[in-house]
MARPA-35437 format. One record per residue (C-alpha): residue in three letters; x, y, z. Coordinates in steps of 0.05 Angstrom, whole numbers, padded with zeros to 5 digits, always signed. Example, Ala and Ser with C-alpha at 12.3 -4.5 7.8 and 13.67 -1.06 7.14 Angstrom:
# MARPA-35437
Ala+00246-00090+00156;Ser+00273-00021+00143;
//
This chain:
# MARPA-35437
Met+00000-00939+02088;Ser+00036-01000+02061;Ile+00080-00962+02012;Glu+00101-00912+02065;Ser+00123-00969+02111;Val+00163-00999+02053;Val+00197-00932+02040;Val+00215-00924+02114;Trp+00242-00995+02116;Ala+00283-00988+02053;Asn+00313-00922+02075;Lys+00339-00955+02139;Leu+00378-01008+02100;Lys+00452-01010+02115;Lys+00468-01060+02060;Asn+00433-01087+01998;Leu+00424-01015+01977;Trp+00408-01035+01905;Trp+00340-01057+01933;Arg+00321-00983+01936;His+00328-00975+01861;Ala+00288-01039+01851;Leu+00232-01010+01892;Arg+00238-00943+01857;Leu+00232-00976+01788;Ala+00174-01019+01812;Ala+00137-00958+01839;Asn+00147-00920+01774;Lys+00136-00977+01724;Gly+00097-01031+01760;Glu+00126-01092+01727;Leu+00202-01097+01723;Asp+00222-01115+01652;Asp+00285-01151+01629;Gly+00323-01086+01621;Asp+00306-01065+01692;Leu+00329-01133+01720;Gln+00394-01129+01682;Leu+00405-01059+01708;Leu+00393-01082+01779;Phe+00443-01139+01771;Ala+00495-01089+01746;Leu+00478-01044+01806;Ser+00487-01102+01855;Lys+00556-01116+01825;Glu+00575-01043+01834;Glu+00554-01046+01907;Ala+00592-01111+01918;Gly+00654-01084+01884;Leu+00652-01130+01824;Arg+00652-01071+01776;Pro+00669-00997+01782;Gln+00613-00953+01807;Ser+00580-00914+01750;Asp+00563-00840+01751;Thr+00491-00859+01767;Tyr+00507-00905+01825;Ala+00499-00853+01880;Ala+00431-00831+01853;Ser+00408-00904+01846;Ile+00421-00922+01919;Ala+00397-00855+01945;Leu+00341-00853+01997;Leu+00272-00867+01968;Asp+00224-00810+01959;Leu+00162-00839+01926;Ala+00122-00775+01917;Gly+00047-00784+01916;Phe+00046-00844+01964;Gly+00049-00803+02028;Glu-00009-00781+02071;Glu-00057-00735+02034;Lys-00067-00669+02071;His-00114-00635+02021;Pro-00148-00662+01959;Val-00112-00641+01895;Lys-00154-00625+01834;Leu-00131-00615+01762;Ala-00152-00546+01736;Cys-00120-00543+01667;Ile-00062-00560+01622;Ser-00035-00500+01583;Asn+00025-00473+01546;Val+00043-00541+01519;Val+00107-00541+01477;Asn+00148-00596+01443;Val+00098-00652+01455;Ser+00086-00697+01395;Ala+00041-00660+01345;Leu+00004-00618+01396;Ala-00009-00546+01375;Pro+00032-00501+01420;Asn+00004-00458+01475;Lys-00066-00487+01476;Ser-00104-00496+01540;Ile-00150-00552+01562;Ala-00192-00540+01625;Phe-00227-00589+01671;Glu-00287-00580+01716;Ser-00266-00582+01790;Glu-00327-00623+01810;Gly-00358-00685+01780;Leu-00336-00721+01718;Thr-00303-00688+01658;Ala-00302-00731+01596;Val-00250-00713+01543;Tyr-00266-00743+01475;Gly-00217-00746+01417;Asp-00213-00788+01354;Asn-00149-00825+01337;Gly-00095-00773+01320;Ser-00133-00716+01354;Gly-00080-00706+01408;Lys-00121-00736+01465;Ser-00067-00788+01479;Ser-00012-00735+01479;Tyr-00048-00696+01534;Ala-00057-00761+01572;Lys+00018-00776+01565;Ile+00035-00710+01597;Leu-00007-00729+01658;Lys+00021-00799+01660;Asn+00091-00771+01664;Ala+00074-00717+01713;Cys+00025-00753+01759;Leu+00026-00821+01793;Thr+00017-00875+01742;Arg+00015-00949+01757;Gly+00048-00985+01699;Ser+00098-00963+01648;Thr+00106-00889+01635;Pro+00096-00873+01561;Lys+00150-00841+01520;Ile+00136-00770+01495;Leu+00162-00752+01426;Ser+00183-00680+01413;Asn+00157-00640+01354;Ile+00146-00698+01306;Tyr+00133-00651+01247;Asp+00190-00604+01262;Thr+00264-00613+01248;Gln+00281-00574+01311;Thr+00263-00609+01376;Gly+00261-00584+01447;Glu+00245-00609+01515;Pro+00171-00627+01525;Ala+00140-00578+01574;Ala+00073-00551+01598;Asp+00041-00511+01653;Ile-00005-00553+01697;Ser-00053-00516+01744;Leu-00079-00549+01807;Leu-00131-00532+01858;Ile-00110-00550+01929;Gly-00164-00532+01977;Glu-00181-00460+01961;Asp-00113-00445+01931;Lys-00091-00449+01858;Leu-00021-00474+01843;Asp+00011-00465+01775;Ile+00066-00515+01763;Pro+00115-00510+01705;Trp+00127-00582+01683;Phe+00188-00606+01645;Leu+00198-00678+01622;Ser+00270-00681+01646;Lys+00255-00656+01716;Asn+00227-00693+01775;Pro+00152-00682+01779;His+00123-00637+01833;Glu+00100-00676+01894;Asp+00029-00647+01891;Leu+00022-00674+01820;Lys+00037-00743+01846;Ser-00026-00739+01889;Ile-00066-00747+01825;Arg-00073-00821+01805;Ile-00077-00846+01733;Phe-00112-00910+01712;Asp-00103-00939+01642;Asn-00094-01006+01607;Thr-00025-01018+01636;Ser-00047-01003+01707;Ala-00082-01070+01712;Ala-00014-01104+01718;His-00009-01074+01788;Tyr-00073-01105+01813;Ile-00082-01172+01777;Ser-00038-01228+01752;Asp-00056-01287+01709;Glu-00027-01341+01754;Asp-00067-01400+01783;Ser-00115-01348+01808;Ile-00121-01273+01801;Asp-00085-01241+01859;Tyr-00099-01172+01883;Lys-00038-01144+01919;Pro-00038-01081+01962;Ala+00011-01029+01934;Gly+00066-01040+01986;Met+00063-01115+01976;Lys+00064-01106+01901;Leu+00130-01068+01908;Leu+00158-01122+01953;Ser+00137-01178+01905;Gln+00174-01141+01850;Leu+00234-01135+01895;Met+00229-01210+01908;Arg+00228-01221+01833;Ala+00289-01177+01825;Cys+00325-01217+01879;Asp+00309-01282+01844;Tyr+00335-01255+01778;Val+00399-01226+01808;Lys+00413-01290+01846;Ala+00404-01333+01784;Ala+00446-01287+01740;Asn+00499-01282+01794;Glu+00504-01358+01803;Ser+00511-01366+01727;Glu+00566-01313+01723;Lys+00601-01343+01784;Arg+00603-01414+01756;Pro+00672-01408+01721;Tyr+00703-01387+01787;Asn+00680-01449+01824;Val+00739-01490+01796;Ala+00800-01483+01841;Val+00869-01467+01813;Pro+00921-01523+01822;Leu+00966-01507+01881;Pro+01034-01537+01902;Gln+01032-01596+01950;Cys+01078-01577+02008;Arg+01098-01617+02069;Pro+01042-01620+02120;Gly+01055-01581+02183;Gly+01101-01532+02150;Lys+01092-01456+02149;Thr+01085-01456+02073;Ala+01031-01509+02075;Ala+00994-01470+02129;Phe+00998-01407+02088;Ile+00969-01442+02026;Ser+00913-01473+02066;Gly+00896-01404+02094;Leu+00891-01369+02027;Ser+00831-01324+02018;Gly+00808-01268+01975;Ala+00836-01219+02026;Thr+00908-01247+02022;Lys+00955-01192+02001;Ser+01006-01199+01946;Glu+01059-01174+01995;Ala+01045-01235+02038;Val+01057-01279+01978;Asp+01122-01243+01962;Ala+01144-01254+02034;Ile+01138-01330+02025;Cys+01174-01331+01958;Leu+01249-01345+01960;Ser+01300-01291+01948;Lys+01360-01308+01904;Glu+01404-01313+01966;Glu+01356-01359+02001;Asp+01352-01403+01940;Glu+01428-01407+01938;Ser+01431-01423+02012;Ile+01394-01489+02002;Gln+01456-01523+01975;Val+01499-01493+02031;Leu+01450-01519+02084;Lys+01450-01588+02051;Ala+01526-01589+02053;Glu+01524-01567+02125;Leu+01474-01622+02141;Val+01523-01673+02114;Lys+01577-01644+02159;Leu+01530-01647+02219;Gln+01514-01719+02204;Thr+01587-01741+02194;Asn+01626-01704+02248;Thr+01631-01704+02324;Pro+01609-01644+02365;Glu+01682-01626+02379;Gln+01701-01627+02306;Leu+01641-01586+02287;Arg+01653-01535+02341;Lys+01725-01527+02320;Gly+01704-01517+02248;Phe+01652-01465+02267;Arg+01703-01429+02312;Asp+01757-01428+02259;Ser+01709-01402+02207;Arg+01686-01347+02254;Lys+01758-01327+02269;Glu+01772-01321+02195;Leu+01713-01275+02184;Thr+01722-01231+02246;Pro+01781-01186+02222;Leu+01743-01168+02158;Asn+01681-01155+02200;Thr+01720-01111+02248;Tyr+01751-01071+02191;Phe+01685-01054+02159;Asn+01648-01042+02225;Gln+01702-00991+02245;Leu+01692-00954+02179;Arg+01618-00958+02188;Ala+01623-00929+02258;Lys+01659-00868+02231;Leu+01621-00859+02166;Asp+01550-00883+02176;Glu+01490-00839+02166;Lys+01489-00818+02239;Gln+01562-00793+02236;Phe+01550-00761+02169;Glu+01492-00721+02197;Ala+01532-00701+02259;Ile+01590-00675+02218;Lys+01544-00637+02172;Leu+01509-00607+02233;Asn+01576-00585+02263;Tyr+01598-00554+02198;Asp+01532-00517+02188;Asp+01536-00491+02260;Tyr+01607-00467+02249;Gln+01589-00432+02184;Thr+01530-00397+02216;Lys+01569-00372+02277;Gln+01630-00353+02235;Ala+01585-00309+02192;Ala+01558-00274+02254;Ala+01630-00264+02281;Glu+01652-00234+02215;Ile+01597-00182+02219;Ala+01623-00163+02289;Arg+01696-00159+02264;Lys+01678-00112+02207;Gln+01643-00066+02256;Ala+01706-00066+02300;Ile+01758-00048+02246;Glu+01714-00001+02206;Gly+01753+00062+02187;His+01824+00033+02196;Glu+01873+00031+02138;Leu+01922-00015+02173;Ser+01913-00086+02148;Gly+01914-00149+02191;Ile+01874-00120+02248;Cys+01838-00177+02286;Ser+01881-00228+02250;Pro+01911-00285+02293;Glu+01978-00249+02295;Trp+01945-00185+02317;Arg+01906-00222+02370;Glu+01971-00253+02397;Met+02003-00184+02401;Trp+01941-00157+02437;Ser+01944-00214+02486;His+02018-00200+02503;Val+02005-00126+02514;Gln+01946-00143+02559;Thr+01990-00190+02600;Phe+02044-00137+02606;Val+01996-00084+02632;Leu+01960-00129+02681;Lys+02025-00157+02709;His+02069-00096+02714;Asn+02020-00037+02714;Ala+01959-00062+02750;Glu+01938+00009+02766;Leu+01928+00025+02692;Ser+01866+00009+02651;Phe+01867-00041+02593;Pro+01857-00020+02542;Ala+01884+00049+02559;Ala+01834+00103+02574;Ala+01836+00173+02545;Gly+01896+00213+02573;Glu+01934+00150+02596;Ala+02000+00130+02565;Cys+01998+00078+02511;Pro+02036+00016+02537;Thr+02071+00006+02470;Cys+02089+00077+02445;Leu+02084+00111+02514;Gln+02047+00170+02483;Pro+01983+00197+02514;Val+01921+00164+02485;Ser+01870+00210+02453;Glu+01795+00202+02464;Ala+01786+00176+02393;Ser+01842+00125+02401;Ala+01813+00104+02468;Glu+01746+00091+02435;Lys+01779+00049+02380;Leu+01818+00008+02431;Lys+01753-00004+02469;Leu+01720-00029+02405;Phe+01778-00077+02392;Asn+01772-00105+02462;Asp+01696-00111+02458;Tyr+01704-00150+02394;Leu+01753-00199+02425;Gln+01707-00207+02485;Asp+01644-00214+02441;Lys+01605-00279+02453;Thr+01593-00288+02379;Gln+01667-00292+02366;Met+01677-00341+02422;Glu+01621-00386+02398;Ala+01649-00385+02328;Ser+01715-00407+02354;Lys+01684-00464+02394;Ala+01643-00487+02334;Lys+01705-00488+02291;Val+01742-00531+02342;Lys+01683-00579+02347;Phe+01678-00587+02271;Glu+01753-00597+02262;His+01753-00649+02317;Ser+01696-00688+02284;Val+01733-00693+02218;Ala+01802-00704+02249;Ala+01786-00777+02262;Leu+01767-00786+02188;Arg+01835-00762+02165;Leu+01866-00819+02205;Leu+01825-00873+02171;Ser+01862-00924+02129;Phe+01830-00958+02069;Asn+01866-01023+02052;Leu+01834-01090+02034;Lys+01900-01125+02021;Pro+01903-01159+02089;Tyr+01835-01189+02076;Glu+01846-01216+02006;Phe+01848-01288+02029;Ile+01782-01288+02065;Leu+01750-01247+02009;Gly+01772-01301+01961;Lys+01738-01354+02003;Val+01675-01312+02006;Ala+01679-01305+01930;Glu+01680-01380+01923;Phe+01616-01384+01963;Asn+01582-01321+01938;Pro+01617-01278+01885;Glu+01565-01223+01891;Ile+01578-01214+01965;Ser+01653-01210+01953;Lys+01643-01155+01901;Ser+01596-01119+01948;Phe+01652-01113+02000;Ile+01698-01080+01949;Ala+01642-01032+01929;Leu+01627-01017+02002;Glu+01699-00997+02016;Glu+01700-00953+01954;Ser+01636-00918+01978;Phe+01668-00906+02047;Lys+01730-00879+02013;Val+01691-00829+01970;Leu+01650-00806+02029;Cys+01711-00796+02073;Ser+01746-00756+02018;Asn+01685-00712+02010;Leu+01681-00697+02085;Thr+01755-00681+02094;Lys+01760-00630+02038;Gln+01778-00558+02056;Ile+01706-00542+02039;Pro+01668-00607+02057;Asp+01624-00638+02003;Phe+01560-00665+02035;Ser+01533-00697+01972;Ile+01496-00762+01986;Val+01539-00823+01971;Pro+01496-00887+01966;Ile+01523-00941+02013;Asp+01498-01013+02009;Tyr+01509-01050+02075;Lys+01482-01116+02048;Ala+01550-01150+02049;Leu+01568-01125+02118;Asp+01500-01147+02145;Trp+01511-01215+02114;Leu+01579-01219+02147;Asn+01552-01200+02215;Gly+01498-01253+02206;Gln+01548-01306+02188;Ile+01590-01293+02250;Ile+01529-01294+02295;Ser+01504-01358+02262;Leu+01572-01392+02270;Lys+01574-01373+02343;Thr+01502-01397+02353;Lys+01518-01464+02320;Glu+01581-01471+02360;Asp+01543-01461+02425;Ala+01486-01507+02403;Ile+01528-01570+02392;Lys+01566-01576+02456;Thr+01535-01645+02466;Asn+01509-01702+02424;Glu+01439-01680+02443;Gly+01453-01610+02418;Leu+01481-01639+02354;Ser+01417-01680+02343;Lys+01374-01618+02353;Gln+01417-01580+02303;Ile+01410-01635+02252;Val+01334-01633+02261;Ala+01332-01557+02256;Thr+01376-01556+02194;Ser+01333-01610+02161;Gln+01270-01570+02177;Ala+01302-01507+02149;Ile+01319-01544+02085;Asn+01249-01573+02080;Glu+01218-01504+02090;Leu+01263-01474+02038;Asp+01246-01530+01990;Asp+01171-01517+02002;Arg+01181-01443+01991;Lys+01220-01457+01927;Leu+01161-01498+01902;Phe+01115-01442+01924;Thr+01157-01392+01886;Leu+01154-01433+01823;Ser+01077-01433+01831;Lys+01071-01360+01849;Gln+01026-01342+01791;Asn+00979-01399+01807;Ile+00977-01375+01879;Leu+00959-01305+01857;Asn+00907-01332+01809;Glu+00875-01372+01865;Ile+00873-01311+01910;Glu+00838-01272+01855;Arg+00790-01330+01845;Leu+00774-01331+01919;Arg+00765-01255+01918;Met+00716-01260+01861;Ile+00679-01318+01895;Gly+00674-01274+01957;Leu+00644-01216+01917;Tyr+00595-01262+01881;Asn+00576-01293+01948;Ala+00563-01223+01975;Ile+00513-01212+01919;Thr+00481-01279+01934;Gln+00474-01257+02007;Ser+00441-01193+01983;Cys+00387-01235+01949;Leu+00365-01269+02014;Thr+00292-01253+02022;Thr+00281-01264+02096;Thr+00277-01190+02112;Ile+00230-01179+02053;Thr+00183-01233+02078;Thr+00186-01203+02148;Gln+00168-01134+02120;Thr+00111-01165+02081;Ser+00085-01198+02145;Asn+00091-01132+02182;Ile+00046-01099+02129;Ala-00003-01156+02137;Lys-00005-01145+02212;Met-00021-01071+02205;Gly-00095-01088+02198;Ala-00099-01053+02131;Ile-00108-01119+02093;Gly-00171-01137+02132;Glu-00201-01069+02117;Leu-00176-01072+02046;Ser-00207-01140+02038;Lys-00276-01114+02058;Val-00272-01053+02014;Phe-00246-01094+01956;Glu-00303-01143+01964;Ala-00353-01086+01965;Glu-00322-01057+01902;Leu-00327-01124+01867;Lys-00401-01128+01885;Lys-00413-01058+01858;Leu-00384-01083+01793;Gly-00428-01145+01792;Phe-00378-01198+01814;Arg-00428-01236+01855;Asn-00394-01303+01847;Phe-00326-01282+01870;Asp-00304-01294+01942;Val-00245-01257+01970;Gly-00199-01293+02018;Thr-00138-01265+02053;Glu-00071-01301+02056;Thr-00025-01274+02109;Arg+00029-01327+02110;Gly+00098-01303+02090;Ser+00123-01344+02033;Arg+00181-01312+01996;Gly+00152-01243+02005;Lys+00081-01260+01983;Gln+00024-01235+02026;Met-00036-01223+01982;Leu-00111-01224+01975;Lys-00138-01278+01929;Phe-00206-01289+01899;Ser-00233-01348+01860;Met-00297-01371+01828;Thr-00340-01408+01878;Gly-00352-01482+01863;Lys-00310-01482+01799;Arg-00244-01515+01786;Asn-00224-01469+01729;Asn-00175-01413+01742;Ile-00205-01344+01735;Ser-00151-01325+01686;Asp-00179-01379+01641;Ile-00250-01352+01646;Ala-00249-01277+01658;Ser-00254-01232+01597;Glu-00210-01172+01588;Gly-00267-01128+01611;Glu-00277-01169+01674;Gln-00203-01164+01690;Lys-00204-01089+01679;Cys-00262-01083+01727;Val-00225-01125+01778;Ala-00166-01077+01770;Leu-00213-01018+01780;Ala-00239-01051+01844;Gly-00168-01055+01870;Phe-00153-00984+01848;Met-00215-00956+01883;Ala-00205-00999+01945;Glu-00136-00969+01956;Leu-00161-00899+01948;Ile-00217-00912+01998;Val-00173-00946+02050;Asp-00120-00892+02044;Asp-00175-00839+02050;Arg-00152-00803+01986;Lys-00198-00752+01954;Ser-00152-00723+01901;Ala-00169-00727+01827;Ile-00166-00792+01788;Val-00154-00794+01713;Phe-00174-00851+01667;Asp-00144-00858+01597;Asp-00183-00906+01552;Pro-00189-00951+01612;Ile-00229-01009+01581;Asn-00232-01047+01517;Ser-00288-01023+01471;Leu-00306-01095+01452;Asp-00328-01116+01522;His-00394-01077+01523;Lys-00424-01107+01586;Trp-00366-01088+01630;Arg-00358-01020+01597;Arg-00426-01001+01625;Lys-00408-01026+01694;Phe-00342-00989+01691;Ala-00378-00925+01671;Ala-00429-00933+01727;Arg-00374-00941+01780;Ile-00332-00881+01760;Ala-00396-00839+01752;Glu-00413-00857+01824;Glu-00343-00838+01846;Ala-00351-00770+01813;Gln-00401-00753+01868;Ser-00343-00746+01918;Arg-00281-00729+01877;Gln-00259-00699+01811;Val-00257-00752+01757;Ile-00228-00741+01687;Val-00236-00792+01631;Phe-00199-00790+01565;Thr-00232-00833+01512;His-00237-00845+01438;Asp-00297-00891+01447;Met-00362-00855+01428;Ser-00405-00909+01459;Phe-00367-00904+01524;Leu-00375-00829+01523;Val-00450-00837+01517;Met-00449-00887+01574;Leu-00412-00838+01618;Gly-00465-00785+01605;Glu-00521-00834+01622;Ala-00485-00861+01683;Thr-00471-00792+01713;Lys-00544-00772+01702;Lys-00567-00835+01737;Ala-00517-00825+01794;Asn-00536-00751+01799;Ser-00463-00731+01789;Lys-00440-00668+01754;Tyr-00420-00682+01682;Ser-00382-00643+01630;Ala-00359-00667+01562;Ile-00306-00632+01520;Ser-00269-00654+01458;Ile-00202-00649+01424;Val-00193-00644+01349;Lys-00139-00643+01296;Arg-00131-00587+01246;Gly-00082-00600+01190;Lys-00017-00630+01215;Leu-00027-00604+01286;Ala-00070-00636+01338;Gly-00094-00619+01408;Tyr-00143-00563+01393;Pro-00192-00563+01451;Lys-00266-00550+01445;Ser-00307-00535+01506;Glu-00364-00581+01483;Pro-00375-00654+01467;Pro-00371-00679+01395;Trp-00432-00668+01351;Asp-00448-00742+01348;Val-00466-00747+01422;Lys-00502-00681+01428;Ser-00575-00681+01447;Thr-00631-00653+01403;Ser-00633-00591+01445;Asp-00558-00578+01439;Arg-00560-00590+01364;Val-00617-00540+01356;Lys-00575-00489+01394;Asp-00516-00501+01348;Leu-00561-00493+01286;Asn-00589-00429+01315;Lys-00517-00402+01319;Met-00506-00418+01245;Met-00564-00375+01220;Ala-00531-00306+01229;Pro-00466-00324+01192;Leu-00507-00356+01137;Lys-00548-00292+01128;Gln-00484-00250+01125;Leu-00456-00293+01069;Glu-00519-00284+01028;Asp-00520-00209+01040;Ala-00448-00204+01019;Gly-00461-00240+00954;Asp-00409-00293+00970;Ile-00445-00347+00930;Asp-00395-00404+00936;Asp-00385-00397+01012;Tyr-00460-00388+01022;Glu-00476-00451+00983;Ala-00424-00492+01022;Met-00451-00468+01089;Ala-00523-00478+01069;Lys-00509-00550+01050;Leu-00473-00560+01116;Thr-00533-00531+01152;Tyr-00580-00581+01118;Asn-00531-00637+01137;Lys-00536-00618+01210;Met-00612-00607+01206;Arg-00620-00678+01178;Glu-00577-00707+01235;Thr-00618-00666+01285;Trp-00682-00697+01256;Glu-00650-00765+01265;Arg-00630-00750+01337;Leu-00700-00723+01350;Val-00730-00790+01327;Glu-00684-00829+01374;Glu-00688-00784+01434;Trp-00760-00758+01433;Leu-00803-00795+01384;Phe-00781-00864+01409;Lys-00757-00840+01478;Lys-00690-00875+01469;Val-00721-00944+01461;Val-00666-00955+01410;Glu-00603-00911+01404;Arg-00547-00909+01355;Phe-00492-00919+01407;Gly-00533-00964+01452;Arg-00528-01039+01459;Ser-00596-01052+01489;Val-00670-01041+01472;Lys-00704-01002+01528;Thr-00773-01031+01524;Gln-00795-00994+01587;Ser-00791-00929+01549;Leu-00847-00953+01502;Lys-00896-00936+01557;Asp-00878-00862+01550;Val-00886-00867+01475;Val-00956-00898+01481;Glu-00982-00858+01541;Lys-00952-00790+01522;Gly-00980-00776+01453;Gly-00960-00839+01416;Ile-00937-00834+01343;Thr-00987-00803+01294;Leu-00992-00793+01219;Glu-00978-00720+01232;Asp-00912-00740+01264;Tyr-00895-00782+01204;Ala-00913-00726+01155;Ala-00872-00673+01192;Ile-00811-00717+01199;Glu-00815-00743+01127;Glu-00821-00672+01100;Gly-00763-00646+01141;Met-00717-00706+01126;Ser-00734-00704+01051;Lys-00719-00630+01046;Cys-00652-00638+01082;Ser-00633-00698+01040;Thr-00645-00658+00976;Phe-00595-00603+00993;Met-00545-00635+01041;Tyr-00475-00656+01021;Gly-00472-00726+00991;His-00537-00724+00951;Asp-00516-00716+00879;Gln-00571-00698+00829;Ala-00575-00699+00753;Pro-00559-00630+00725;Asp-00628-00620+00695;Leu-00660-00636+00762;Asn-00614-00592+00805;Glu-00657-00540+00837;Gly-00600-00500+00868;Val-00590-00485+00941;Pro-00650-00449+00975;Asn-00640-00377+00995;Phe-00632-00358+01068;Ala-00706-00345+01080;Glu-00723-00415+01058;Val-00667-00446+01100;Ala-00691-00407+01160;Asp-00762-00428+01148;Asp-00741-00502+01146;Phe-00703-00492+01211;Glu-00764-00459+01244;Lys-00807-00519+01224;Leu-00756-00565+01258;Lys-00757-00523+01321;Ala-00832-00519+01323;Tyr-00841-00594+01315;Phe-00787-00608+01367;Ala-00822-00561+01417;Ala-00889-00593+01406;Leu-00863-00665+01411;Lys-00822-00649+01473;Ala-00884-00619+01506;Arg-00924-00683+01491;Arg-00870-00729+01517;Thr-00857-00690+01581;Lys-00929-00679+01603;Lys-00949-00711+01669;
//
């Protein structure tokens, strides 16, 4: 199917995702209006990045799911609409049922609620054209969401679907197609000729229209950005000029900042110009000596600060901190071991350095002079200091002391302490004194006062840091250190050495002059660039916007749409559709219309066209509204046939009541269709209702007519019968028969006023039944109240089957006169008022009507 192929194609799109929403709107509404086109332009800008993505963006570009356009597995029939709430003025919780076979005609006068029921179906089912708005509880201050229960028959199964206006309709409901006045926009257009477009192509033509609108709106909005921002004119061949020529919407502001001059670079321009003068006015030997002398002046200051840096830079700071942290950790562990060793001793100073020295001397004495003894002394041995025997308890204590001194934790703590003290020992030897460098700092200050001040601040930072690290308890607070001055100094020395080496010869001097001139030129260009920085940024933004607008323009290219249209044309469906469409036109009496197929791809247009043979006028200039509606019906039916769809179709006041000729053709075609599918027609046109009854009878299709009425403020009360005005004589007699019993009950109850009112109503209906009898049976429908033609062929039945006699005239005249006397609307003078007949007389008058009807019917139906 053409729409399915469009959905598959659209869901494979990797870009131009706003197209999906254009197709979604076109499928739901038919013609895209100005609001839709503006929305799509906004959506294209969101996709391109021209505006922030809205909360609805993701849903708008989501994959298409056009329910109701897929392959039909089982015919879907509409069983009933019930439990309606919050819909216009419809009475709540009423139920309207439809016959599952044939044609069900639903009649309702204006304001009866017919249109409200139709609106429910238009919102729930598949409607070509705009979906009508449903108002909620128009007579109630409290409103709620419109809702209803819609029952379907799918094969042998019944499916009850709760429908809510705010929710997406059930897919099975979308199998039911709606045709109304707005649907014609999908099938015909009043251009040079009336074009019938298959559904998929119709969607693509609307997408094409959206692309045209978005492109035009985009170009209009882009126009102010087409004027370039004035940019600085830099020297050709330079880096700055190359950067400017390469500007684009993707250029980063950081790249612009990198080209702009710093304060130091700006100040260096005059230095370089002075240097250029020196280069141009001195010999290589003179210049080299000057560079060498300048370098020698700067070197001592450079050495001083680099030595401080080597001792106090971040790397050394971290190393000292690491050594101190290691020492503290290991010292804490050793302290735990010491406390365990001296626990329980009252003597102070145990394990102190003095105590350790004493212990070491005793150990040396024992090992040197008494090697046979243990150290420390074991239980029972003499103590080497007091010469008294050592008890077991004392021996255990001495062992603990020795274990402590041999403990690895204690040794590691000692090593860590030595390492830390060694790392800070060099800092204590540092000298901070700038006096020897006052002369060179003064010369630097003449050139750059800020750099000179930075050296003083740098030394002060080093001094504070050194003081912090050499405290008894080191302070590892972060001291900010700015190496800008030192880096500048290092750079100056390297530059002087490079210049000295570069001008050993006249050739080298010439090269240096060229290089310096180029450097000055580049700095001059960058200075001009810096002064124009805002213009540069404005131009980048302009180019960025142009790029985004161009992306939208690219999204409006229609080549792929045209290709997709051609693919649909190649499916072979158009040829079949053309034949079916032509057949449908002939059924509707369009004998002078030829259908031709255009399969060329021209901006997405692949369509079937028909025109009046041998006439120059456009059909849109000639065709009446009724003709155009029938053409639309032909397209509607052709698609259903080609797609092999058998689900229900619903018509809502499908044709203008003024175009009588085409109303009859329309009625005949949908009556014929009712032979093979469920057809439901909502109408307020009594004549069209009569035509439907006649057409279904002629087509031998099942026919059922029901009506909807209004009671007080509320509408939508269903009646399972057609309106009185279109009922046959037989049906009217049945209705009158049902009125007899209630009329008798009122008389028996003595309810005079109600009896009189009902008796008059009965005579009203008897008179109208006599009138219907004359049309239907006396004259055999030669002339009818709702008919547009005189059926002269029926006169034969009148003549051959009993004719019209004086007895007929007398019976009809008597009955009509009696009814006219007592019906509503016949006012009589008070002295002539006979009063309403009693029930026996009313019943007798009704029996006379029935008897005459039976006799006349027998005469007219005899063979």
